[in-house]
N, C-alpha and C positions, 0 to 999 in steps of 0.2 A: 341563246335561243333567238332565232330570227325568222320572221315569216312575212310573206308578201302575197296579198290577195288582189286579183284583178277580175272584175265581173262586168257582165253586160246584161241588162234586163230591159224587156220591152213588154208592153201589154196593149191589146186591142179590145175595144168594146163596141157592141152594136145592137141593133134592134131589127127583128124580122117583121114585127107587127106591133100593135099597141100592147099586146099581151106578152109576146115572146121577146126575150133578150138573151145576149150571150156575151161571154168574155173569154179571151185567150191570152195567156201570159207565158213567157219563156225567159229562163235565166241560165246563163253559162258562166262558170267560174273556174279559174285556175288558182291553186294555192300551192306555193312553194315554201318550204320550211327547212331549217337546218337547226340541228341540236348537237351540243358537245358538252362533256363534263370531264372532270378529273377528280379522282378521290384516293384516299389511302384507307384500306380496310385490313382485315386479318391476313390477307394474302399479299399485302403490300400495295404499292401505287398501281393505279389502273386508269385507263382513259377509255372514253367512248365517243363516237360521233356518228351522226345519222342524218340522212337527207331524205325528203319526200316531196313528191310532186303529185297533186291530185287534180285531175280535170273532171269536173262535175257538171251535170246538166239536170235542170229541174224545170217544172212549169206546171200549169193548171189550165183546164178548160171547163167551163161551167155553163149551164143553161138555167134560165129563169122563166117561170110562167106565172103571170099575175091572174089569179082566179077572179079577184075583184080589186078595187083600188087599195084595199087594206089587207089582202091575203095573197101569199105567194108560196109556191112550191119551187124547189131548186134541186139540182144535181150537179156534182162536181167530181171530176177526175184530176188527181194531182200527183205529182212526183216531187218528192223532196229529198234532201241530202244533208248529211252532217260530215264535215271533213275528218280525215284521219289525223293522227298525231303520234306523239312519242310518250312512252312510259319513262318516268324519271327515277333517278336513284337506283336502288337495288332491284326494283321492278323491271328495269331495262335489261338486267342480265338474263331475265326469263323471256321477255318479249319486248324488244326495243321499240317496235312500232305497232300501231293498230290501224286498220283499214278504214276507209270512208264507209258510212252507212247510207243506204238508199231506201226510200220508202214510197210504196205505191198506195195511194189512198182513195177511196170512193166515199162520197157522202150523198145522202139523199135526205131532204127535210122540208119542213113547212113553217112558215111564220105568218102570224095573223093577228088582227085586232077585232074585238068583239064589243058588244054592249056599248055602241056609240063611242068606241075607242077607249073605253075604261078598263078593258081586260086585254092584256097582250099575252100571247103564247108562242112558244116555238118548240119544235121537236126535230131532232136530227139523228139519224142512224148512220153508222160509219163502219168501215172495214179497212184495215191497213195491213199491208204485207211489207215486212221489213227485211231487207237483204243485207247480209254481213252486219247484223245488229250489234252495236256497241254495248258492252256489258261491263259494269263496274264489279270488280272482284278482287281477290287477294290470294296470296300463297303463304302458308306456313313453312318456314324453313325447317328442314329436317333437324331434329334434335330440340325444337321448340325455343331453346334459349337464343337462337339466332335471330328470331324476330318474325314479324309478319309483314309481308310486302303488299302494298296496294297497287293495283294496276287496272288498265282498261284492256278488255279482250274483245274478240269478235265471235258471235254465234253465227251459224250458217244462216239462220232465218229466225223470224219471230212474227207472230200475228196478234193484232189487237182488233177487237170488234166491240160494239156497244151502242148505247142509246143515251142521248143527253136531252133533257127537256127543262124548260123554265117557264114561269108564269108570274105576272104581276097584275094585280087587281086594285084599281082606285075605288075602294068601297064607297067612300063619300069624299066630300070636299077636304076632309081633315084626316082620313085614315087610308093607308095603303098596305097591302099585305102581298107577299110573294114568296117564291121559293124556286129551288132548282133540285134536279135529281140526275145523277150519272150512274149508269150501270155498265160495267166493264168486264170483258173476258179476254185474257191474254195467255199466250203460250210461247215457250221457246221451242226451237227446232235445231237439231244437230249441235247441241252444246252439252259438254260433259266436263265441267270444272272439277279438277282433281279426281277424275273418274266417277263423279256422281252424275247420273242421268237426271236432268231437270226438265225433260221434255213434257212431263205430265203435270207440271205445276205452273202457277201464275208467275209472271214477270216480277222482278223486284219493285217495290213501291208502286204497286198497281192495285189498289183496293177495289173489290168487286162493286162497291156502291159508295157514293158520296151524296149526302143530302144536306140542303141548307134551307132555312126558313127565316123570314123577317117580317116585322110589322113596324110601321112608322105612323106616328101621330103628329100632326102639325096644327097649331092653333092660329086663328087669324091675328092674334095678338103677338105672334112671333115665337112662342114657346114650342118646343118639339121634344119628342122622345122616340127612341128606337131600340128594338130588341132583336138580336140575331141568334140563331141556333144552328150548329153544324155538327153532323155525325158522319164518321168515316169508318169504314169497314177494316178489319185486320188485313195485314199485307206482309209479304215476305221482305226479309233484309236482302242486301246484296249477296250474291252467291260467291263461294260456298260458305257454310254448308247449306243444304237444301231445305232444311226443316225449321229454321229459325224465323220467327215472325212476330210483328208487334200486334198487340191487342187492339180491338176496336175501341173507339172513344167518341165522346161528344163534348161540345164546348158551348158556353153561353156568353154573349157579349151584350153590354148595355151602354146607351148613350142618351144623355139629356142636355138640352141647351136652349139658347135663345138666338134667333136669327133675325138680323135687320136687313135692309136693302143691300147694303154693301159690307156687312160684317156679321160675325157670329162668334159666340162663345159656347164651348161645349165641355162637359164633364163626362168622362167615359171610364169604363171598366171592361177589360178583356179577360177571358177565362174566369168569369166571376166566381165559380166554385173551386178555383185553384186545383184543377184536375191535373194529375200526373199522366202524361201521355208520351209515347215514344215516336220520334221522327226518324231515327236511324239507329241501326244496331249491327254489332259484329259478334263473332263466336270464334275465339282462338286462344292459344296459350300465351300469356304475357307476364306471369308472376312467378318468381322463384319462391320456394325451392322446388316444388313439385311440377311446375309447368303444366298444370291441367288446363284443358280447354274450358273457357269461361265466357259467359255472355256479358258484353259491354254495350251500353245503350246511351244514346243522346236524347234527353228529354226536351219537349217543346217548351215554350215560354210559360212561366207561371202566371199567377194572377198579376195584372198590371192596372194601375189606376192613374189617371192623368187628366190634364185640362189643355184644351187646344183653342187657340184663337185664330179666326180667319178674317182677313181684310181684303176686299176687292178694290183695286185702284180705278 
């Protein structure tokens, strides 16, 4: 495997007035890649080679308007890209290469400070249109005993839309609370893995909501404590099949410690209640003698407890 990337990027920023500002950026990139392998399988020795050249163009233009010295609204139009590549091993016999993905995105939002800058809030609404959307998937070889091949494929299109919001409030000199909320709606378009139409379902690993909350206490004497809570909605696994998904879950994290001017010592615990939660999953036949389709999942990290030391030079 060998790849060479060459890119050129430029950005301009300016102001029309004390309130209005703008920025414009452009990036051009060329990526050349070559892949080759040799193997011996049930059908004997075989070899494969492939080359790919992608020329990609992206950029963004944004406008900002300052309502006051501490409140701003903004809008941004952007075009992003993700280079194509090669599927390796047995997956290459099905689809040797996958194409680059391009994304058109629009954002509109607000950022501001309130209560003599003790409260910070931001809110962003976004819409994304994905062209030649790259999708992680797999194929069960006929007869099941042959195995399951992982590969990257392209859907014709995909759409993502949602809202993201966060807030942080310095309640007093010693206490801060805050949180964030993300709401997401996604869809595939023009994609039928193994004949299954997934146009009416969410994209993989795209929960409809993600919530986080935190509270921090700091004493003038240097002691501190922090608690974090996170909740994530259920989400689909990689396709196919189209109906497999992970359950929603929530986690709690704790941290206590002592902070000096240049150093700090912290005791912490993550996933305090030792919740079992799924971060990735598959559904295919892999076990003899019956070779029945079965669900396989990768769990997230269990409870962890530790101590950290920080020293600032």
